[in-house]
C-alpha positions in Angstrom: -33.9 -30.4 -15.6 -35.0 -34.0 -15.0 -38.6 -33.2 -14.1 -41.3 -30.6 -14.7 -41.8 -27.8 -12.3 -45.1 -27.9 -10.5 -46.9 -24.5 -10.0 -48.6 -24.2 -6.6 -51.1 -21.4 -6.1 -50.5 -19.6 -2.8 -53.3 -19.8 -0.3 -53.0 -16.2 0.9 -51.7 -13.0 -0.5 -49.1 -12.9 2.3 -47.8 -16.3 1.2 -47.5 -15.0 -2.4 -44.7 -12.6 -1.6 -41.6 -13.7 -3.5 -38.7 -15.0 -1.4 -35.7 -12.7 -1.7 -32.7 -14.1 -3.6 -29.7 -15.1 -1.6 -27.6 -12.5 -3.3 -30.2 -9.8 -2.5 -30.4 -10.9 1.1 -26.6 -10.8 1.5 -26.5 -7.3 0.0 -29.2 -6.0 2.5 -27.4 -7.7 5.4 -24.2 -6.0 4.4 -25.9 -2.6 4.2 -27.4 -3.2 7.7 -24.0 -3.9 9.3 -22.8 -1.4 11.8 -19.2 -0.5 12.8 -19.6 -2.8 15.8 -20.5 -5.7 13.5 -17.4 -5.1 11.3 -15.2 -4.5 14.4 -16.3 -7.8 15.9 -15.5 -9.6 12.6 -12.1 -8.0 12.3 -11.3 -8.7 16.0 -12.1 -12.3 15.3 -9.7 -12.3 12.4 -6.8 -10.1 13.6 -6.9 -10.5 17.4 -7.2 -14.3 17.2 -3.4 -14.2 16.5 -2.8 -13.1 20.1 -2.1 -15.9 22.5 -3.7 -14.5 25.7 -7.2 -13.3 26.5 -6.0 -10.1 28.2 -4.0 -9.2 25.0 -7.2 -9.7 22.9 -9.1 -7.6 25.4 -6.5 -4.8 25.2 -6.4 -5.1 21.4 -10.1 -4.5 21.1 -10.0 -1.6 23.5 -7.2 0.0 21.5 -9.1 -0.5 18.2 -12.2 1.1 19.6 -10.1 4.0 20.7 -8.5 4.4 17.3 -12.0 4.4 15.7 -13.8 6.6 18.2 -11.4 8.8 20.3 -11.5 12.4 19.4 -8.5 14.3 18.3 -5.0 12.8 18.3 -5.0 9.0 18.9 -2.6 9.1 21.8 -2.7 6.2 24.3 -4.2 8.7 26.8 -7.1 9.6 24.6 -7.6 5.9 23.6 -7.6 4.9 27.3 -10.1 7.6 28.1 -12.8 5.6 26.4 -11.9 2.6 28.6 -11.8 4.8 31.8 -8.9 5.8 34.0 -5.2 5.5 34.6 -5.1 1.7 35.0 -6.3 1.1 31.4 -3.8 3.7 30.2 -0.9 1.9 31.8 -2.2 -1.5 30.5 -2.6 -0.2 26.9 0.8 1.5 27.0 2.4 -1.8 28.0 0.3 -3.7 25.4 1.6 -1.6 22.5 5.0 -0.4 23.6 6.6 -3.3 25.4 4.4 -6.4 25.3 6.3 -9.2 23.4 3.5 -10.1 20.9 4.5 -10.4 17.3 2.7 -8.1 14.9 3.5 -10.1 11.7 0.8 -12.9 12.2 -1.8 -10.2 12.7 -0.8 -8.4 9.5 -0.8 -11.7 7.6 -4.4 -12.5 8.9 -5.5 -9.0 7.9 -4.0 -9.3 4.5 -5.8 -12.5 3.7 -9.1 -11.1 5.0 -8.7 -8.0 2.7 -7.8 -10.2 -0.3 -11.3 -11.8 0.2 -13.1 -8.6 1.0 -11.6 -6.2 -1.5 -10.5 -8.5 -4.4 -7.5 -6.2 -4.9 -6.3 -5.4 -8.5 -2.8 -4.6 -7.3 -0.4 -4.2 -4.4 0.6 -0.5 -4.0 3.7 0.7 -2.2 3.3 4.1 -0.7 5.8 6.0 1.5 4.6 7.6 4.8 6.3 10.7 6.4 5.6 11.3 10.1 6.8 14.8 11.2 8.2 14.8 14.7 9.2 17.6 17.1 11.7 15.6 19.2 14.7 13.3 18.5 13.9 10.2 20.5 11.2 8.5 18.4 12.7 5.5 16.7 14.1 6.4 13.2 13.4 10.1 13.5 16.0 12.4 11.9 16.3 15.5 9.7 16.2 14.6 6.1 15.2 16.1 2.8 11.9 14.7 1.6 11.2 15.3 -2.1 7.4 15.0 -1.7 7.5 17.8 0.8 10.2 19.8 -1.0 12.0 20.6 2.2 14.1 19.2 5.1 11.9 17.8 7.9 12.5 16.2 11.3 10.5 13.1 10.7 10.2 9.3 10.7 9.8 7.7 7.3 8.1 4.4 6.6 6.8 2.4 3.6 3.3 0.8 3.5 2.1 -1.9 1.2 -1.6 -1.6 0.4 -4.2 -3.9 -1.1 -5.9 -1.7 -3.7 -8.9 -1.8 -6.0 -10.4 1.1 -8.0 -12.8 1.9 -5.2 -11.1 0.9 -2.0 -7.7 0.3 -0.5 -6.1 -0.6 2.8 -2.6 -1.1 4.2 -1.4 -4.6 5.1 2.3 -4.2 5.9 4.7 -1.5 7.1 8.5 -1.1 7.2 10.3 1.6 9.0 13.2 3.3 7.2 16.3 3.2 9.5 19.6 4.8 8.5 23.1 4.2 9.7 22.8 7.2 12.0 20.4 5.2 14.1 21.6 1.7 13.6 25.2 2.5 14.1 24.6 4.1 17.5 24.5 1.4 20.2 22.9 3.7 22.8 20.0 4.8 20.6 19.6 1.3 19.1 19.3 -0.2 22.6 16.9 2.5 23.9 14.6 1.8 21.0 15.0 -2.0 21.3 15.8 -2.4 17.6 16.5 -6.0 16.8 20.0 -7.0 15.8 18.9 -8.3 12.4 17.7 -4.8 11.3 20.2 -3.2 8.9 20.4 0.2 7.2 18.4 0.6 4.0 17.9 3.1 1.2 14.3 4.1 0.5 14.3 1.8 -2.5 15.6 -1.1 -0.5 13.0 -0.4 2.2 10.2 -0.4 -0.4 11.3 -3.7 -2.0 11.7 -5.5 1.3 8.3 -4.3 2.6 6.7 -6.0 -0.4 9.0 -9.0 -0.8 9.0 -9.9 2.9 5.2 -10.4 3.0 5.1 -12.2 -0.4 7.8 -14.7 0.7 6.1 -15.9 3.8 2.3 -15.0 3.8 1.0 -17.1 0.9 -0.7 -14.1 -0.8 -1.8 -14.0 -4.4 0.5 -12.4 -6.9 -0.9 -9.1 -8.3 0.9 -6.3 -10.2 2.9 -4.1 -7.9 2.4 -0.4 -8.4 4.8 2.1 -6.9 6.4 5.5 -7.3 10.1 4.8 -8.1 11.5 8.2 -8.6 14.1 7.9 -5.9 17.8 8.0 -6.8 18.2 4.3 -6.2 15.2 3.4 -8.4 17.3 1.3 -10.9 18.5 -1.0 -8.2 15.0 -1.3 -6.7 13.5 -2.2 -10.1 16.1 -4.9 -10.6 15.4 -6.4 -7.2 11.7 -6.4 -7.9 12.3 -8.1 -11.3 14.3 -10.7 -9.5 11.3 -11.4 -7.3 9.3 -12.3 -10.4 6.5 -9.8 -9.7 4.8 -7.8 -12.5 5.7 -4.2 -11.9 4.3 -0.8 -12.9 6.5 1.9 -11.6 6.4 5.7 -12.0 9.9 6.7 -12.9 12.0 9.9 -13.2 12.7 11.4 -16.6 16.4 11.1 -15.7 16.3 7.3 -15.4 18.7 5.8 -18.0 17.2 3.2 -20.2 18.7 1.1 -23.0 17.4 1.9 -26.5 18.3 -0.1 -29.5 18.8 1.7 -32.8 17.5 0.2 -36.1 19.6 -2.8 -37.2 20.1 -1.0 -40.5 22.1 1.8 -38.9 24.6 -0.6 -37.4 24.5 1.3 -34.0 24.7 -0.5 -30.7 22.4 -0.2 -27.8 22.8 3.0 -25.9 21.5 4.5 -22.7 19.1 7.4 -23.0 17.2 9.3 -20.3 13.6 8.2 -20.1 12.3 11.7 -20.8 14.2 11.9 -24.1 13.0 8.4 -25.1 9.4 9.5 -24.6 9.9 12.9 -26.3 10.9 11.0 -29.4 7.7 9.0 -29.2 5.4 12.0 -29.3 3.9 11.0 -32.6 2.9 7.6 -31.2 0.4 9.0 -28.7 -3.1 7.6 -28.7 -6.2 8.6 -26.7 -7.4 6.3 -23.9 -10.7 6.7 -22.2 -10.9 5.6 -18.6 -12.7 6.2 -15.4 -11.0 9.3 -14.2 -12.5 9.3 -10.7 -13.9 6.0 -9.5 -15.7 7.8 -6.6 -18.0 9.6 -9.1 -17.7 7.3 -12.2 -16.5 10.3 -14.2 -14.7 9.4 -17.4 -11.5 11.1 -18.5 -9.3 10.9 -21.6 -5.5 10.4 -21.4 -2.9 10.3 -24.1 -0.5 7.4 -23.9 2.5 6.1 -25.9 4.7 3.1 -25.3 8.3 2.3 -26.3 10.1 -1.0 -25.7 13.3 -0.4 -23.7 15.9 -2.3 -21.8 16.6 -2.1 -18.1 20.3 -1.6 -17.7 22.4 -3.2 -14.9 23.0 -0.7 -12.1 26.4 0.7 -11.5 28.4 -1.1 -8.9 26.8 -4.5 -9.6 29.9 -5.8 -11.3 29.7 -7.7 -14.6 26.9 -10.0 -13.5 24.0 -9.7 -15.9 25.8 -7.3 -18.3 24.6 -7.7 -21.8 21.3 -9.3 -20.7 19.0 -6.3 -20.7 15.5 -7.0 -19.5 12.9 -5.8 -21.9 10.3 -3.5 -20.4 7.8 -1.0 -21.7 8.2 2.7 -21.1 4.8 4.4 -21.1 4.1 8.1 -21.3 0.9 9.5 -20.0 -0.6 13.0 -20.2 -3.5 15.2 -21.0 -4.1 17.2 -24.1 -3.1 20.5 -22.5 -0.1 19.2 -20.5 3.5 19.2 -21.6 4.4 15.8 -22.9 4.7 13.6 -21.0 3.1 14.5 -17.7 4.1 11.1 -16.2 6.5 8.3 -17.1 5.9 4.7 -16.1 8.0 1.6 -16.6 6.5 -1.8 -16.7 7.1 -5.4 -17.6 3.4 -5.8 -18.5 4.4 -5.3 -22.1 1.3 -7.0 -23.5 -1.3 -5.3 -21.4 -3.7 -2.8 -23.0 -2.8 0.9 -22.5 -6.2 1.5 -20.8 -5.5 -1.2 -18.2 -2.1 0.4 -17.5 -3.7 3.8 -17.0 -6.2 2.3 -14.6 -3.5 0.6 -12.6 -1.5 3.8 -12.4 -4.5 5.5 -10.9 -4.3 3.2 -7.9 -1.6 5.5 -6.5 -4.2 8.2 -6.3 -6.7 5.8 -4.8 -4.3 5.0 -2.0 -3.4 8.6 -1.4 -7.1 9.5 -1.0 -7.7 6.6 1.5 -4.6 7.5 3.4 -5.9 11.0 4.0 -9.5 10.1 4.6 -9.2 6.9 6.6 -5.6 6.0 7.7 -4.8 9.5 9.1 -8.3 9.6 10.7 -7.6 6.4 12.7 -4.2 7.7 13.8 -1.7 5.8 11.7 0.9 8.6 12.3 -0.1 9.4 16.0 2.2 7.0 17.9 4.4 8.9 20.3 6.3 6.0 21.9 10.0 5.5 21.3 10.3 1.7 20.7 10.7 -0.1 17.4 8.2 -2.8 18.4 5.8 -0.2 19.8 5.8 1.7 16.4 5.1 -1.6 14.5 2.3 -2.7 16.9 0.6 0.7 16.7 0.9 0.7 12.8 -0.6 -2.8 12.7 -3.6 -2.0 15.0 -4.2 1.2 13.0 -4.2 -0.9 9.8 -6.9 -3.1 11.3 -8.9 0.0 12.4 -8.5 1.3 8.8 -10.0 -1.9 7.5 -12.9 -1.6 10.0 -13.7 1.9 8.8 -13.3 1.0 5.1 -15.6 -2.1 5.3 -18.3 -0.4 7.4 -21.2 0.4 5.0 -21.9 4.1 4.6 -25.0 5.0 6.6 -26.3 7.1 3.8 
């Protein structure tokens, strides 16, 4: 310092009280914030993307309904908080057929959450929406591995900003098959844009992530996802082409390229991931990590890693053949489990095992927040038929999720 500090004796006891630090003041102010405060802040962020004042007014009414309406978050229940049939008609039009574009709102929400959550990763999570009828956009009977049965349902993919303690969705993509997109009548009734094409689950997951990263100016973070679908190999190659660091849970049947010792003279061969990791059993090492961030409980996992190559998918022609991309196959499990309990594939080949275990746990973080918050604000409750209506509802429900997540616990 350039000069000596001068001590001044306070005149009264009252004046002697220390002034709170700016950090402490901010923390107490955050603790005093109510849901109305957070809602007003998020409305200023998300609804500012709407051009008209009536749209912003309807948007705030819809958000309040998602947060506070009891039971299913239907437009009727949401409008009940606003009072009467006229608001119900206005809100139905605002969500189902108004021409406002949901993408700028998602972009604004994503940037806000990057600042508020400091996410460690982007997490891709599928969402299944059971339906009783056949008219909701994208609904059809399909076998869903996570449910272990055939369901009449919509299927979508969400991209979440995730840290160890909190997560929130920022983008959604609806999975649409040739059954829907090849039917001009159904396509017209749902007002599906001409540019929308059929996708596999893997393609849907990749585009949900890549689409927002291309255009929104978001920071690069590792992408964590469950890639045990049959088209996982193609999805992993497309993600590698995007240049994003990936940590993907994979099936034991996924073929991977393993090089034999140069002394044997054998060439690279394809081996199922489960057999690769079974051969690495003796490489297992214990890793201590925070097993449940909500309780700060510590857990111990066994991990082992093997360098492998990601082969070119069948049907891709000769392009890229012979240029296998090096990745790390990681086995994870507990002492009492069959080995391995989980298989993960990553290009984060120089990252410490404990950090990879923590990143893998973000899938569980998103699952918990989906159940506790996203479902509670009605992410799966939209009953309209239109493509745009589904996306507008999912966007507003994501904003409501963020409001709930960022509101301090009253306890």
